[in-house]
N, CA, C and O atoms as a GROMACS GRO file, in nm:
protein
  592
    1MET      N    1 -11.887  -7.372  10.003
    1MET     CA    2 -11.812  -7.432  10.039
    1MET      C    3 -11.652  -7.344   9.982
    1MET      O    4 -11.549  -7.350  10.048
    2LEU      N    5 -11.666  -7.259   9.836
    2LEU     CA    6 -11.553  -7.236   9.836
    2LEU      C    7 -11.561  -7.138  10.009
    2LEU      O    8 -11.487  -7.145  10.107
    3ALA      N    9 -11.674  -7.060   9.983
    3ALA     CA   10 -11.608  -7.008  10.150
    3ALA      C   11 -11.555  -7.056  10.238
    3ALA      O   12 -11.538  -6.988  10.338
    4GLN      N   13 -11.531  -7.128  10.235
    4GLN     CA   14 -11.487  -7.211  10.381
    4GLN      C   15 -11.351  -7.281  10.329
    4GLN      O   16 -11.261  -7.296  10.411
    5LEU      N   17 -11.337  -7.315  10.225
    5LEU     CA   18 -11.196  -7.322  10.150
    5LEU      C   19 -11.106  -7.220  10.184
    5LEU      O   20 -11.006  -7.238  10.254
    6ILE      N   21 -11.159  -7.056  10.109
    6ILE     CA   22 -11.111  -6.954  10.102
    6ILE      C   23 -11.056  -6.950  10.259
    6ILE      O   24 -10.938  -6.971  10.290
    7THR      N   25 -11.152  -6.921  10.344
    7THR     CA   26 -11.118  -6.886  10.492
    7THR      C   27 -11.063  -6.979  10.620
    7THR      O   28 -11.035  -6.953  10.737
    8SER      N   29 -11.062  -7.134  10.518
    8SER     CA   30 -10.967  -7.209  10.624
    8SER      C   31 -10.800  -7.160  10.556
    8SER      O   32 -10.711  -7.133  10.637
    9PHE      N   33 -10.784  -7.156  10.473
    9PHE     CA   34 -10.672  -7.144  10.398
    9PHE      C   35 -10.608  -7.012  10.418
    9PHE      O   36 -10.490  -7.019  10.381
   10ILE      N   37 -10.645  -6.871  10.470
   10ILE     CA   38 -10.665  -6.785  10.475
   10ILE      C   39 -10.584  -6.782  10.629
   10ILE      O   40 -10.476  -6.738  10.668
   11ALA      N   41 -10.705  -6.860  10.694
   11ALA     CA   42 -10.702  -6.875  10.799
   11ALA      C   43 -10.581  -6.957  10.924
   11ALA      O   44 -10.547  -6.931  11.040
   12SER      N   45 -10.546  -7.063  10.822
   12SER     CA   46 -10.391  -7.120  10.882
   12SER      C   47 -10.295  -7.080  10.826
   12SER      O   48 -10.200  -7.103  10.901
   13ALA      N   49 -10.242  -7.006  10.690
   13ALA     CA   50 -10.174  -6.930  10.657
   13ALA      C   51 -10.137  -6.845  10.747
   13ALA      O   52 -10.031  -6.868  10.805
   14ALA      N   53 -10.226  -6.709  10.787
   14ALA     CA   54 -10.212  -6.606  10.864
   14ALA      C   55 -10.163  -6.656  10.990
   14ALA      O   56 -10.061  -6.591  11.015
   15PHE      N   57 -10.188  -6.748  11.090
   15PHE     CA   58 -10.154  -6.828  11.172
   15PHE      C   59  -9.963  -6.916  11.139
   15PHE      O   60  -9.888  -6.950  11.231
   16GLY      N   61  -9.946  -6.925  11.053
   16GLY     CA   62  -9.813  -6.939  11.025
   16GLY      C   63  -9.738  -6.831  10.996
   16GLY      O   64  -9.619  -6.852  10.973
   17VAL      N   65  -9.784  -6.702  10.991
   17VAL     CA   66  -9.726  -6.550  10.899
   17VAL      C   67  -9.653  -6.599  11.051
   17VAL      O   68  -9.533  -6.624  11.064
   18ILE      N   69  -9.784  -6.606  11.189
   18ILE     CA   70  -9.814  -6.525  11.287
   18ILE      C   71  -9.652  -6.584  11.425
   18ILE      O   72  -9.588  -6.522  11.510
   19PHE      N   73  -9.650  -6.740  11.370
   19PHE     CA   74  -9.545  -6.808  11.415
   19PHE      C   75  -9.446  -6.760  11.315
   19PHE      O   76  -9.452  -6.867  11.254
   20ASN      N   77  -9.364  -6.695  11.249
   20ASN     CA   78  -9.337  -6.721  11.214
   20ASN      C   79  -9.214  -6.797  11.090
   20ASN      O   80  -9.094  -6.803  11.068
   21VAL      N   81  -9.394  -6.864  11.014
   21VAL     CA   82  -9.346  -6.963  10.945
   21VAL      C   83  -9.267  -6.911  10.831
   21VAL      O   84  -9.308  -6.813  10.769
   22PRO      N   85  -9.137  -6.982  10.794
   22PRO     CA   86  -9.084  -6.990  10.654
   22PRO      C   87  -9.116  -6.980  10.588
   22PRO      O   88  -9.159  -7.086  10.542
   23LYS      N   89  -9.148  -6.806  10.464
   23LYS     CA   90  -9.255  -6.764  10.414
   23LYS      C   91  -9.259  -6.911  10.239
   23LYS      O   92  -9.351  -6.919  10.158
   24SER      N   93  -9.164  -6.972  10.239
   24SER     CA   94  -9.182  -7.039  10.087
   24SER      C   95  -9.264  -7.172  10.179
   24SER      O   96  -9.259  -7.277  10.115
   25SER      N   97  -9.340  -7.187  10.321
   25SER     CA   98  -9.476  -7.276  10.366
   25SER      C   99  -9.522  -7.204  10.409
   25SER      O  100  -9.567  -7.232  10.519
   26LEU      N  101  -9.545  -7.073  10.362
   26LEU     CA  102  -9.659  -7.063  10.415
   26LEU      C  103  -9.804  -7.052  10.341
   26LEU      O  104  -9.914  -7.016  10.381
   27PHE      N  105  -9.742  -7.111  10.180
   27PHE     CA  106  -9.884  -7.222  10.062
   27PHE      C  107  -9.941  -7.328  10.130
   27PHE      O  108 -10.059  -7.340  10.164
   28GLN      N  109  -9.821  -7.427  10.154
   28GLN     CA  110  -9.870  -7.561  10.204
   28GLN      C  111  -9.905  -7.562  10.366
   28GLN      O  112  -9.938  -7.675  10.402
   29CYS      N  113  -9.906  -7.462  10.474
   29CYS     CA  114  -9.880  -7.398  10.554
   29CYS      C  115 -10.134  -7.401  10.540
   29CYS      O  116 -10.238  -7.437  10.594
   30GLY      N  117 -10.071  -7.329  10.422
   30GLY     CA  118 -10.276  -7.284  10.397
   30GLY      C  119 -10.350  -7.426  10.354
   30GLY      O  120 -10.470  -7.444  10.377
   31CYS      N  121 -10.286  -7.500  10.304
   31CYS     CA  122 -10.345  -7.593  10.208
   31CYS      C  123 -10.326  -7.706  10.316
   31CYS      O  124 -10.428  -7.773  10.298
   32VAL      N  125 -10.270  -7.754  10.396
   32VAL     CA  126 -10.310  -7.819  10.508
   32VAL      C  127 -10.418  -7.816  10.611
   32VAL      O  128 -10.494  -7.908  10.642
   33GLY      N  129 -10.412  -7.682  10.662
   33GLY     CA  130 -10.526  -7.664  10.744
   33GLY      C  131 -10.644  -7.631  10.591
   33GLY      O  132 -10.616  -7.749  10.573
   34MET      N  133 -10.687  -7.612  10.538
   34MET     CA  134 -10.803  -7.621  10.501
   34MET      C  135 -10.825  -7.784  10.404
   34MET      O  136 -10.931  -7.805  10.345
   35ILE      N  137 -10.710  -7.883  10.401
   35ILE     CA  138 -10.753  -7.972  10.388
   35ILE      C  139 -10.816  -8.072  10.506
   35ILE      O  140 -10.897  -8.164  10.500
   36GLY      N  141 -10.737  -8.004  10.623
   36GLY     CA  142 -10.824  -8.064  10.732
   36GLY      C  143 -10.939  -8.014  10.757
   36GLY      O  144 -11.022  -8.105  10.747
   37TRP      N  145 -10.998  -7.892  10.791
   37TRP     CA  146 -11.070  -7.817  10.749
   37TRP      C  147 -11.202  -7.897  10.645
   37TRP      O  148 -11.302  -7.960  10.679
   38ILE      N  149 -11.171  -7.876  10.567
   38ILE     CA  150 -11.304  -7.900  10.463
   38ILE      C  151 -11.322  -8.036  10.502
   38ILE      O  152 -11.442  -8.054  10.521
   39LEU      N  153 -11.245  -8.158  10.527
   39LEU     CA  154 -11.238  -8.270  10.554
   39LEU      C  155 -11.309  -8.294  10.689
   39LEU      O  156 -11.364  -8.403  10.675
   40TYR      N  157 -11.339  -8.241  10.826
   40TYR     CA  158 -11.406  -8.172  10.899
   40TYR      C  159 -11.586  -8.129  10.868
   40TYR      O  160 -11.692  -8.186  10.893
   41TYR      N  161 -11.533  -7.950  10.778
   41TYR     CA  162 -11.695  -7.974  10.711
   41TYR      C  163 -11.793  -8.147  10.657
   41TYR      O  164 -11.907  -8.178  10.692
   42PHE      N  165 -11.742  -8.192  10.607
   42PHE     CA  166 -11.734  -8.279  10.491
   42PHE      C  167 -11.806  -8.347  10.583
   42PHE      O  168 -11.923  -8.371  10.552
   43LEU      N  169 -11.778  -8.374  10.657
   43LEU     CA  170 -11.851  -8.531  10.794
   43LEU      C  171 -11.910  -8.446  10.894
   43LEU      O  172 -11.984  -8.498  10.978
   44VAL      N  173 -11.889  -8.338  10.897
   44VAL     CA  174 -12.061  -8.307  11.006
   44VAL      C  175 -12.158  -8.299  10.920
   44VAL      O  176 -12.266  -8.357  10.910
   45GLU      N  177 -12.090  -8.198  10.842
   45GLU     CA  178 -12.286  -8.203  10.727
   45GLU      C  179 -12.308  -8.341  10.719
   45GLU      O  180 -12.409  -8.403  10.751
   46ASN      N  181 -12.220  -8.375  10.682
   46ASN     CA  182 -12.277  -8.578  10.682
   46ASN      C  183 -12.288  -8.621  10.857
   46ASN      O  184 -12.235  -8.708  10.926
   47GLU      N  185 -12.364  -8.534  10.878
   47GLU     CA  186 -12.416  -8.623  11.040
   47GLU      C  187 -12.371  -8.753  11.124
   47GLU      O  188 -12.419  -8.836  11.201
   48ILE      N  189 -12.222  -8.713  11.048
   48ILE     CA  190 -12.103  -8.750  11.140
   48ILE      C  191 -12.052  -8.650  11.254
   48ILE      O  192 -12.042  -8.527  11.246
   49ASP      N  193 -12.011  -8.755  11.394
   49ASP     CA  194 -12.045  -8.683  11.580
   49ASP      C  195 -11.874  -8.590  11.550
   49ASP      O  196 -11.765  -8.643  11.533
   50SER      N  197 -11.912  -8.420  11.554
   50SER     CA  198 -11.798  -8.296  11.582
   50SER      C  199 -11.677  -8.408  11.672
   50SER      O  200 -11.561  -8.388  11.636
   51ILE      N  201 -11.687  -8.467  11.732
   51ILE     CA  202 -11.535  -8.538  11.798
   51ILE      C  203 -11.494  -8.651  11.672
   51ILE      O  204 -11.385  -8.642  11.617
   52ILE      N  205 -11.576  -8.738  11.641
   52ILE     CA  206 -11.518  -8.763  11.519
   52ILE      C  207 -11.446  -8.724  11.391
   52ILE      O  208 -11.363  -8.792  11.329
   53ALA      N  209 -11.479  -8.638  11.371
   53ALA     CA  210 -11.476  -8.579  11.257
   53ALA      C  211 -11.352  -8.488  11.302
   53ALA      O  212 -11.285  -8.444  11.208
   54THR      N  213 -11.308  -8.451  11.436
   54THR     CA  214 -11.187  -8.340  11.423
   54THR      C  215 -11.123  -8.497  11.493
   54THR      O  216 -11.005  -8.516  11.464
   55LEU      N  217 -11.169  -8.571  11.552
   55LEU     CA  218 -11.010  -8.625  11.540
   55LEU      C  219 -10.936  -8.707  11.347
   55LEU      O  220 -10.825  -8.692  11.297
   56ALA      N  221 -11.049  -8.779  11.296
   56ALA     CA  222 -10.962  -8.792  11.165
   56ALA      C  223 -10.961  -8.664  11.061
   56ALA      O  224 -10.939  -8.661  10.940
   57SER      N  225 -10.986  -8.585  11.131
   57SER     CA  226 -10.918  -8.448  11.089
   57SER      C  227 -10.800  -8.396  11.133
   57SER      O  228 -10.729  -8.313  11.077
   58ALA      N  229 -10.786  -8.446  11.229
   58ALA     CA  230 -10.658  -8.369  11.252
   58ALA      C  231 -10.570  -8.579  11.287
   58ALA      O  232 -10.520  -8.611  11.395
   59PHE      N  233 -10.576  -8.638  11.213
   59PHE     CA  234 -10.492  -8.786  11.183
   59PHE      C  235 -10.452  -8.719  11.094
   59PHE      O  236 -10.346  -8.657  11.107
   60VAL      N  237 -10.560  -8.712  10.925
   60VAL     CA  238 -10.545  -8.655  10.817
   60VAL      C  239 -10.414  -8.510  10.796
   60VAL      O  240 -10.319  -8.499  10.718
   61VAL      N  241 -10.459  -8.435  10.883
   61VAL     CA  242 -10.377  -8.346  10.955
   61VAL      C  243 -10.183  -8.287  10.928
   61VAL      O  244 -10.098  -8.209  10.885
   62ALA      N  245 -10.236  -8.442  11.017
   62ALA     CA  246 -10.088  -8.480  11.067
   62ALA      C  247 -10.007  -8.550  10.963
   62ALA      O  248  -9.893  -8.522  10.928
   63VAL      N  249 -10.111  -8.677  10.906
   63VAL     CA  250  -9.988  -8.690  10.773
   63VAL      C  251  -9.961  -8.606  10.676
   63VAL      O  252  -9.851  -8.626  10.625
   64ILE      N  253 -10.007  -8.540  10.642
   64ILE     CA  254  -9.972  -8.429  10.540
   64ILE      C  255  -9.871  -8.360  10.608
   64ILE      O  256  -9.754  -8.386  10.579
   65SER      N  257  -9.898  -8.271  10.700
   65SER     CA  258  -9.780  -8.214  10.760
   65SER      C  259  -9.653  -8.321  10.743
   65SER      O  260  -9.551  -8.276  10.691
   66GLN      N  261  -9.656  -8.491  10.793
   66GLN     CA  262  -9.491  -8.521  10.806
   66GLN      C  263  -9.479  -8.530  10.625
   66GLN      O  264  -9.372  -8.535  10.564
   67TYR      N  265  -9.598  -8.529  10.570
   67TYR     CA  266  -9.516  -8.558  10.405
   67TYR      C  267  -9.470  -8.459  10.360
   67TYR      O  268  -9.370  -8.480  10.292
   68PHE      N  269  -9.509  -8.333  10.371
   68PHE     CA  270  -9.449  -8.204  10.370
   68PHE      C  271  -9.326  -8.186  10.429
   68PHE      O  272  -9.242  -8.124  10.364
   69ALA      N  273  -9.299  -8.225  10.535
   69ALA     CA  274  -9.173  -8.172  10.605
   69ALA      C  275  -9.059  -8.281  10.550
   69ALA      O  276  -8.938  -8.260  10.548
   70LYS      N  277  -9.147  -8.439  10.493
   70LYS     CA  278  -9.010  -8.425  10.467
   70LYS      C  279  -8.983  -8.422  10.303
   70LYS      O  280  -8.896  -8.468  10.228
   71ARG      N  281  -9.128  -8.329  10.285
   71ARG     CA  282  -9.053  -8.296  10.105
   71ARG      C  283  -9.054  -8.221  10.094
   71ARG      O  284  -9.087  -8.167   9.989
   72PHE      N  285  -9.005  -8.145  10.233
   72PHE     CA  286  -8.994  -7.947  10.243
   72PHE      C  287  -8.886  -7.948  10.275
   72PHE      O  288  -8.824  -7.854  10.227
   73LYS      N  289  -8.806  -8.040  10.362
   73LYS     CA  290  -8.695  -8.058  10.438
   73LYS      C  291  -8.817  -7.999  10.593
   73LYS      O  292  -8.908  -8.070  10.551
   74THR      N  293  -8.847  -7.968  10.655
   74THR     CA  294  -8.914  -7.865  10.690
   74THR      C  295  -8.948  -7.925  10.869
   74THR      O  296  -8.989  -8.041  10.860
   75PRO      N  297  -8.944  -7.897  10.963
   75PRO     CA  298  -8.985  -7.940  11.093
   75PRO      C  299  -9.120  -7.981  11.098
   75PRO      O  300  -9.160  -7.873  11.055
   76ILE      N  301  -9.212  -8.036  11.112
   76ILE     CA  302  -9.369  -8.097  11.100
   76ILE      C  303  -9.472  -7.992  11.241
   76ILE      O  304  -9.587  -7.971  11.278
   77THR      N  305  -9.340  -7.961  11.270
   77THR     CA  306  -9.388  -7.848  11.386
   77THR      C  307  -9.514  -7.738  11.288
   77THR      O  308  -9.634  -7.711  11.290
   78VAL      N  309  -9.398  -7.708  11.214
   78VAL     CA  310  -9.482  -7.598  11.041
   78VAL      C  311  -9.587  -7.642  11.030
   78VAL      O  312  -9.680  -7.572  11.071
   79PHE      N  313  -9.598  -7.690  11.007
   79PHE     CA  314  -9.801  -7.778  10.914
   79PHE      C  315  -9.858  -7.794  11.009
   79PHE      O  316  -9.967  -7.738  11.017
   80ASN      N  317  -9.815  -7.875  11.120
   80ASN     CA  318  -9.891  -7.914  11.213
   80ASN      C  319  -9.957  -7.832  11.300
   80ASN      O  320 -10.067  -7.851  11.351
   81VAL      N  321  -9.904  -7.765  11.309
   81VAL     CA  322  -9.933  -7.611  11.404
   81VAL      C  323 -10.054  -7.516  11.358
   81VAL      O  324 -10.148  -7.473  11.423
   82SER      N  325 -10.014  -7.496  11.199
   82SER     CA  326 -10.108  -7.404  11.127
   82SER      C  327 -10.212  -7.479  11.054
   82SER      O  328 -10.317  -7.450  10.996
   83GLY      N  329 -10.158  -7.562  11.073
   83GLY     CA  330 -10.282  -7.691  11.013
   83GLY      C  331 -10.371  -7.696  11.113
   83GLY      O  332 -10.456  -7.610  11.090
   84ILE      N  333 -10.395  -7.755  11.217
   84ILE     CA  334 -10.519  -7.777  11.339
   84ILE      C  335 -10.559  -7.658  11.364
   84ILE      O  336 -10.674  -7.674  11.404
   85ILE      N  337 -10.524  -7.500  11.366
   85ILE     CA  338 -10.615  -7.453  11.395
   85ILE      C  339 -10.713  -7.393  11.357
   85ILE      O  340 -10.760  -7.303  11.426
   86PRO      N  341 -10.772  -7.431  11.228
   86PRO     CA  342 -10.931  -7.398  11.189
   86PRO      C  343 -11.016  -7.523  11.320
   86PRO      O  344 -11.108  -7.476  11.388
   87LEU      N  345 -10.987  -7.626  11.336
   87LEU     CA  346 -10.991  -7.769  11.458
   87LEU      C  347 -11.004  -7.728  11.579
   87LEU      O  348 -11.068  -7.799  11.656
   88VAL      N  349 -10.949  -7.609  11.625
   88VAL     CA  350 -10.944  -7.542  11.694
   88VAL      C  351 -11.059  -7.479  11.814
   88VAL      O  352 -11.082  -7.358  11.804
   89PRO      N  353 -11.120  -7.545  11.908
   89PRO     CA  354 -11.357  -7.486  11.928
   89PRO      C  355 -11.279  -7.387  12.054
   89PRO      O  356 -11.271  -7.399  12.177
   90GLY      N  357 -11.209  -7.246  11.913
   90GLY     CA  358 -11.191  -7.117  12.002
   90GLY      C  359 -11.362  -7.093  12.038
   90GLY      O  360 -11.384  -7.079  12.158
   91GLY      N  361 -11.424  -7.090  11.991
   91GLY     CA  362 -11.564  -7.029  12.001
   91GLY      C  363 -11.628  -7.114  12.079
   91GLY      O  364 -11.654  -7.047  12.179
   92LEU      N  365 -11.660  -7.198  12.091
   92LEU     CA  366 -11.700  -7.318  12.177
   92LEU      C  367 -11.635  -7.248  12.322
   92LEU      O  368 -11.691  -7.162  12.390
   93SER      N  369 -11.514  -7.304  12.345
   93SER     CA  370 -11.457  -7.238  12.427
   93SER      C  371 -11.507  -7.065  12.504
   93SER      O  372 -11.530  -7.023  12.618
   94TYR      N  373 -11.504  -7.029  12.416
   94TYR     CA  374 -11.560  -6.817  12.481
   94TYR      C  375 -11.655  -6.845  12.505
   94TYR      O  376 -11.694  -6.803  12.614
   95ASN      N  377 -11.710  -6.895  12.459
   95ASN     CA  378 -11.943  -6.968  12.488
   95ASN      C  379 -11.865  -7.007  12.671
   95ASN      O  380 -11.819  -6.930  12.755
   96ALA      N  381 -11.878  -7.126  12.671
   96ALA     CA  382 -11.817  -7.241  12.757
   96ALA      C  383 -11.849  -7.100  12.888
   96ALA      O  384 -11.948  -7.075  12.957
   97MET      N  385 -11.712  -7.035  12.877
   97MET     CA  386 -11.648  -6.920  13.006
   97MET      C  387 -11.725  -6.837  12.974
   97MET      O  388 -11.699  -6.756  13.063
   98LYS      N  389 -11.834  -6.772  12.894
   98LYS     CA  390 -11.957  -6.666  12.891
   98LYS      C  391 -12.055  -6.714  13.000
   98LYS      O  392 -12.096  -6.647  13.095
   99HIS      N  393 -12.099  -6.906  12.954
   99HIS     CA  394 -12.164  -6.918  13.050
   99HIS      C  395 -12.154  -6.898  13.219
   99HIS      O  396 -12.231  -6.844  13.298
  100PHE      N  397 -11.985  -6.988  13.243
  100PHE     CA  398 -11.940  -6.963  13.350
  100PHE      C  399 -11.966  -6.834  13.439
  100PHE      O  400 -11.994  -6.825  13.559
  101VAL      N  401 -11.950  -6.742  13.346
  101VAL     CA  402 -11.974  -6.622  13.383
  101VAL      C  403 -12.104  -6.503  13.494
  101VAL      O  404 -12.122  -6.418  13.581
  102VAL      N  405 -12.156  -6.593  13.394
  102VAL     CA  406 -12.294  -6.506  13.409
  102VAL      C  407 -12.404  -6.633  13.523
  102VAL      O  408 -12.510  -6.617  13.583
  103ASN      N  409 -12.331  -6.723  13.512
  103ASN     CA  410 -12.350  -6.871  13.656
  103ASN      C  411 -12.493  -6.997  13.567
  103ASN      O  412 -12.580  -7.068  13.618
  104ASP      N  413 -12.454  -6.975  13.434
  104ASP     CA  414 -12.524  -7.068  13.396
  104ASP      C  415 -12.452  -7.192  13.386
  104ASP      O  416 -12.406  -7.227  13.277
  105PHE      N  417 -12.436  -7.282  13.518
  105PHE     CA  418 -12.308  -7.381  13.499
  105PHE      C  419 -12.326  -7.492  13.468
  105PHE      O  420 -12.236  -7.569  13.431
  106TYR      N  421 -12.483  -7.527  13.480
  106TYR     CA  422 -12.526  -7.643  13.386
  106TYR      C  423 -12.494  -7.681  13.185
  106TYR      O  424 -12.450  -7.768  13.112
  107VAL      N  425 -12.539  -7.582  13.182
  107VAL     CA  426 -12.484  -7.537  13.038
  107VAL      C  427 -12.340  -7.498  13.031
  107VAL      O  428 -12.285  -7.579  12.956
  108ALA      N  429 -12.274  -7.430  13.065
  108ALA     CA  430 -12.094  -7.453  13.125
  108ALA      C  431 -12.016  -7.559  13.114
  108ALA      O  432 -11.911  -7.592  13.060
  109VAL      N  433 -12.079  -7.593  13.165
  109VAL     CA  434 -12.001  -7.737  13.225
  109VAL      C  435 -12.044  -7.881  13.046
  109VAL      O  436 -11.963  -7.961  13.000
  110GLN      N  437 -12.180  -7.861  13.000
  110GLN     CA  438 -12.177  -7.922  12.925
  110GLN      C  439 -12.088  -7.863  12.784
  110GLN      O  440 -12.026  -7.944  12.716
  111MET      N  441 -12.089  -7.711  12.748
  111MET     CA  442 -11.977  -7.711  12.650
  111MET      C  443 -11.770  -7.705  12.695
  111MET      O  444 -11.665  -7.699  12.632
  112ALA      N  445 -11.811  -7.710  12.829
  112ALA     CA  446 -11.641  -7.666  12.852
  112ALA      C  447 -11.623  -7.837  12.848
  112ALA      O  448 -11.510  -7.851  12.800
  113ALA      N  449 -11.680  -7.975  12.874
  113ALA     CA  450 -11.632  -8.113  12.840
  113ALA      C  451 -11.661  -8.156  12.670
  113ALA      O  452 -11.640  -8.260  12.607
  114LYS      N  453 -11.721  -8.021  12.632
  114LYS     CA  454 -11.698  -8.056  12.493
  114LYS      C  455 -11.598  -7.985  12.406
  114LYS      O  456 -11.566  -8.028  12.295
  115VAL      N  457 -11.550  -7.879  12.456
  115VAL     CA  458 -11.410  -7.812  12.436
  115VAL      C  459 -11.306  -7.968  12.450
  115VAL      O  460 -11.219  -8.021  12.381
  116PHE      N  461 -11.364  -7.994  12.559
  116PHE     CA  462 -11.219  -8.048  12.653
  116PHE      C  463 -11.242  -8.142  12.554
  116PHE      O  464 -11.124  -8.164  12.526
  117MET      N  465 -11.336  -8.252  12.441
  117MET     CA  466 -11.315  -8.389  12.375
  117MET      C  467 -11.277  -8.331  12.280
  117MET      O  468 -11.159  -8.362  12.260
  118LEU      N  469 -11.312  -8.266  12.212
  118LEU     CA  470 -11.253  -8.152  12.128
  118LEU      C  471 -11.091  -8.200  12.077
  118LEU      O  472 -11.032  -8.274  11.999
  119ALA      N  473 -11.060  -8.048  12.235
  119ALA     CA  474 -10.926  -8.100  12.219
  119ALA      C  475 -10.827  -8.231  12.201
  119ALA      O  476 -10.722  -8.267  12.148
  120GLY      N  477 -10.967  -8.289  12.306
  120GLY     CA  478 -10.809  -8.455  12.305
  120GLY      C  479 -10.829  -8.528  12.170
  120GLY      O  480 -10.753  -8.624  12.160
  121ALA      N  481 -10.945  -8.500  12.018
  121ALA     CA  482 -10.957  -8.585  11.976
  121ALA      C  483 -10.835  -8.476  11.845
  121ALA      O  484 -10.771  -8.489  11.741
  122ILE      N  485 -10.860  -8.405  11.920
  122ILE     CA  486 -10.680  -8.340  11.803
  122ILE      C  487 -10.584  -8.375  11.891
  122ILE      O  488 -10.479  -8.327  11.850
  123ALA      N  489 -10.576  -8.404  11.939
  123ALA     CA  490 -10.464  -8.469  12.062
  123ALA      C  491 -10.412  -8.582  11.999
  123ALA      O  492 -10.297  -8.599  11.958
  124MET      N  493 -10.557  -8.695  11.994
  124MET     CA  494 -10.535  -8.797  11.902
  124MET      C  495 -10.462  -8.825  11.820
  124MET      O  496 -10.359  -8.894  11.824
  125GLY      N  497 -10.524  -8.762  11.720
  125GLY     CA  498 -10.521  -8.706  11.588
  125GLY      C  499 -10.404  -8.766  11.540
  125GLY      O  500 -10.382  -8.875  11.487
  126LEU      N  501 -10.331  -8.670  11.572
  126LEU     CA  502 -10.173  -8.583  11.642
  126LEU      C  503 -10.122  -8.731  11.635
  126LEU      O  504 -10.069  -8.777  11.534
  127ILE      N  505 -10.147  -8.817  11.772
  127ILE     CA  506 -10.034  -8.875  11.784
  127ILE      C  507 -10.057  -9.036  11.766
  127ILE      O  508  -9.992  -9.137  11.792
  128PHE      N  509 -10.178  -9.008  11.710
  128PHE     CA  510 -10.249  -9.208  11.612
  128PHE      C  511 -10.138  -9.142  11.447
  128PHE      O  512 -10.119  -9.212  11.347
  129ALA      N  513 -10.103  -9.052  11.459
  129ALA     CA  514 -10.024  -9.074  11.272
  129ALA      C  515  -9.922  -9.086  11.294
  129ALA      O  516  -9.850  -9.133  11.206
  130GLU      N  517  -9.858  -9.044  11.438
  130GLU     CA  518  -9.758  -9.041  11.431
  130GLU      C  519  -9.665  -9.164  11.471
  130GLU      O  520  -9.548  -9.191  11.444
  131VAL      N  521  -9.755  -9.222  11.539
  131VAL     CA  522  -9.731  -9.396  11.583
  131VAL      C  523  -9.758  -9.469  11.508
  131VAL      O  524  -9.715  -9.584  11.516
  132MET      N  525  -9.879  -9.409  11.357
  132MET     CA  526  -9.878  -9.554  11.247
  132MET      C  527  -9.729  -9.455  11.171
  132MET      O  528  -9.650  -9.527  11.110
  133ASN      N  529  -9.699  -9.317  11.174
  133ASN     CA  530  -9.530  -9.327  11.088
  133ASN      C  531  -9.423  -9.384  11.100
  133ASN      O  532  -9.339  -9.404  11.012
  134GLN      N  533  -9.420  -9.420  11.243
  134GLN     CA  534  -9.304  -9.450  11.337
  134GLN      C  535  -9.293  -9.682  11.275
  134GLN      O  536  -9.201  -9.754  11.237
  135LEU      N  537  -9.451  -9.704  11.304
  135LEU     CA  538  -9.523  -9.820  11.274
  135LEU      C  539  -9.437  -9.857  11.150
  135LEU      O  540  -9.349  -9.941  11.167
  136VAL      N  541  -9.454  -9.808  11.044
  136VAL     CA  542  -9.474  -9.783  10.896
  136VAL      C  543  -9.222  -9.734  10.864
  136VAL      O  544  -9.140  -9.728  10.772
  137ILE      N  545  -9.227  -9.725  10.954
  137ILE     CA  546  -9.117  -9.663  10.920
  137ILE      C  547  -9.069  -9.821  10.918
  137ILE      O  548  -9.055  -9.891  10.817
  138LYS      N  549  -9.041  -9.872  11.105
  138LYS     CA  550  -9.008  -9.967  11.140
  138LYS      C  551  -9.049 -10.054  11.063
  138LYS      O  552  -8.943 -10.109  11.032
  139TYR      N  553  -9.148 -10.120  10.996
  139TYR     CA  554  -9.137 -10.266  10.875
  139TYR      C  555  -9.106 -10.194  10.757
  139TYR      O  556  -9.120 -10.257  10.652
  140ASN      N  557  -9.061 -10.058  10.749
  140ASN     CA  558  -8.962 -10.039  10.571
  140ASN      C  559  -8.808 -10.100  10.634
  140ASN      O  560  -8.732 -10.176  10.575
  141ARG      N  561  -8.793 -10.044  10.763
  141ARG     CA  562  -8.684 -10.100  10.834
  141ARG      C  563  -8.614 -10.280  10.814
  141ARG      O  564  -8.512 -10.325  10.763
  142ARG      N  565  -8.704 -10.325  10.866
  142ARG     CA  566  -8.737 -10.506  10.877
  142ARG      C  567  -8.755 -10.558  10.779
  142ARG      O  568  -8.720 -10.676  10.777
  143LYS      N  569  -8.822 -10.494  10.638
  143LYS     CA  570  -8.805 -10.524  10.479
  143LYS      C  571  -8.728 -10.500  10.477
  143LYS      O  572  -8.669 -10.577  10.401
  144MET      N  573  -8.618 -10.380  10.540
  144MET     CA  574  -8.492 -10.362  10.421
  144MET      C  575  -8.392 -10.439  10.471
  144MET      O  576  -8.289 -10.444  10.403
  145ARG      N  577  -8.395 -10.505  10.580
  145ARG     CA  578  -8.264 -10.589  10.641
  145ARG      C  579  -8.333 -10.724  10.573
  145ARG      O  580  -8.292 -10.759  10.463
  146ALA      N  581  -8.438 -10.798  10.638
  146ALA     CA  582  -8.439 -10.945  10.529
  146ALA      C  583  -8.387 -10.887  10.405
  146ALA      O  584  -8.287 -10.927  10.345
  147GLY      N  585  -8.460 -10.794  10.372
  147GLY     CA  586  -8.430 -10.907  10.128
  147GLY      C  587  -8.232 -10.811  10.207
  147GLY      O  588  -8.169 -10.820  10.101
  148SER      N  589  -8.185 -10.780  10.253
  148SER     CA  590  -8.041 -10.780  10.198
  148SER      C  591  -7.954 -10.872  10.244
  148SER      O  592  -7.838 -10.875  10.202
   0.00000   0.00000   0.00000
């Protein structure tokens, strides 16, 4: 578990370096990615489907990213991009392409379909979090207007 924590933190923070994230935000980027990966790892280890685990993890990454963006007055994409990196199915997409190249189309199509579903789960998780954030903001504005 400790190795999972450390490597996901380093991967997320290192990706932040590649994307020229401000140095003051690198630690937070690493934390966002680490939390998202640990949630994913925990869910998969407890026999939750990897697509559902990816959706939940991406949602949590987006919620934490929104909080950090407000707290540290930084664009949300700084934390979102670094945070989802551990969830991206790079190895699976590589294997799918490898199977296409060696003409093992049956396995390749299965793997490619899973890659598309995982990528869609990441996108849906990020979108759901943003929609929830907008609903909360709208609710709070109405509440403030009614109280005034």
